[in-house]
N, C-alpha and C positions, 0 to 999 in steps of 0.2 A: 375422411381423414387420410392424409397421405401416408404412404408406407414408412417414410422417415419418422413421422410423428408417432405412428403406431409402434415402431421399433423403440423409440425413445421412451414411450410410456411403459414399456416392459423392461427396460434396462435399468440398471442401478444409476443413481445420479452420479455425475462425475465429481471427483474430489477436487478441491481447490488446487490450483497450480502451485508449484514451489514458491514462486514470487508472491502469489496471493497469501500463502501461509506466512511468509516472511513479513508481509505488510500487516497481517492480522496480529502476529506476535508482537511486532513493534508497537502497534496501536494499543494493545493490551497493556504493555509496559508503560506507555505514555499516560494511559488512563490512571495508573497507580498514583501518579503525582497529583492528579485532580482529586482522587479519593482522599488523599491526605487532608485536604481542606474541607471535605464534606462528611467524612465519617466522624461521628460524635460519641458513639457508645463504646464501651470497653470491648464487647464481643466483636463489633465491626472493626475496631482498631487491631484486635488480635488476628482477625481474618486478613486484614491488610498486611500485617507483619508476615504472615505465612505466604501471601501472594508476592510480597517483595522478596522474600527468601527464595522462592521459586524463580523469580525473574533474575535474581543475582546468579543463580546456577546456569541460566540460559544466556546471560548477557554477553559473555565473551564470544560464544558461537554465533549469536545473532549479529553482533557487531562485525564479525568477519564476513558473514553473509551479506550484510548491507554494504560493506566495502567492496565486495566482489561484484555486486550488481551496478556499481558506479562506473564500471568499465564502459568505454564507448560501444554503442550498438554497431553491429556489423551491417553491411549493406543488405545482406539477406534478412537479418532481423528487422531492419527498417522496412523492407519491402513486405515481409510477412505480416508485421503488425499493422501497417497501413492498409494492406489488402483485407485483413480481418475487419478493420474499421469500416471499409467500404462495404464488405459483405453483410455486416450487421445492420445496415440501413437499407430497406427495400427501395427507397427513392434515390439511392446512390447512382443508379444507372443514368439518371437524367443529368448528373453532373458531368459525365463524359470523361474522355481520356485527358483532355486539357487540364481538368481539375486535378486528376491524379498526378500529372507531371509537375504542376505547380506545388501541390502538397508535398510530394517527395523532395523536390528541390528546396523548399522552405524549411521543412523539418530537418533535412540533411545539413543545411547551412547552420543550424543550431547545435549540431553534433550532440544529440541526446545520448545519455547512458542507456544501457540495456534496461535497467530497472525503471528509469524515468519513462522510457517508451512503453514498457509493459504497464506500469501503474496508470499512466495517462490514458492509454488505449482502453483499459478496463473501465476506468472512471467515465470516459466519454460514452462507451457502449451502455453502461449502467444508468447514466443520467440524461443523455440527450435523446430527444424524440425524433430528431431529424439529423441527417448527415451534417456534422459540424463543419463550419467554415475553416479555412486555413488558420485564421486568427484564433479561433476557439481551440484548435488543436495545439497551437503554440502556447496559448494560455494554460492549457491542461498540462503540457510538458513542463512549464515553469512551476506550476503548482506541485507537480509530482516531484520535481527536483527539490523543492522546499520541504516537502513531506519526508523525503528520504534523508535530507540533511537534519531535519528535526528529530527523526527517528534515531539517527546515529547519535545525536546528543543525549537523548533520553535513555539509551541502552548502555551508556558508559558505566562500567562497573563502579567507578568512584562515585558517580552521581547517585546510583542506586544504593550504594553503601551509606551515603549521607542521608538519603531518604529513610533507610532502615533505622539509622540512629535516631532520626527525628520521630519516627513512629514509636520506637522504644521509649523515648522521652515522654511522648504524649501518654503512652500506656502507664508509665510510672506516675505521671501527674494525675491520671484518672484514679489510680489506686490509692494515692496517698494524699 
């Protein structure tokens, strides 16, 4: 076993990054809307009401954070994320420097946001078995942009307030 792996096995697991925590919180809020249609018992609806109340408290801050990560990625962030992408795949060396140049040029041409770049890079590392092609990276960037835009819609306080009222109506209907 290499010294690096031995060190990792003895160290605490790394915490999720700030952007990963933002994504997890946004996905949890998005899931509340699905739960509205699947929760059928009074106790489950009450738990949903509590969860929506918590989400309402977090919504404004999370919305601000989502807006902040929509800023354009800097050249350094672009280089750092694409380097991490290459490092994550052992077969990436075979792709050569030409691949890196084309990848950077094509990704830069799409002017991704910082959040889009981060979310797409993590998703590719987590789901791809081999170094993704330029087209796969661009598809992941587009999917990440859509995910961030969707998250922004779901965390709108007005939308969550409407969900809370609808949950309250369902609870009242279950009682009476």
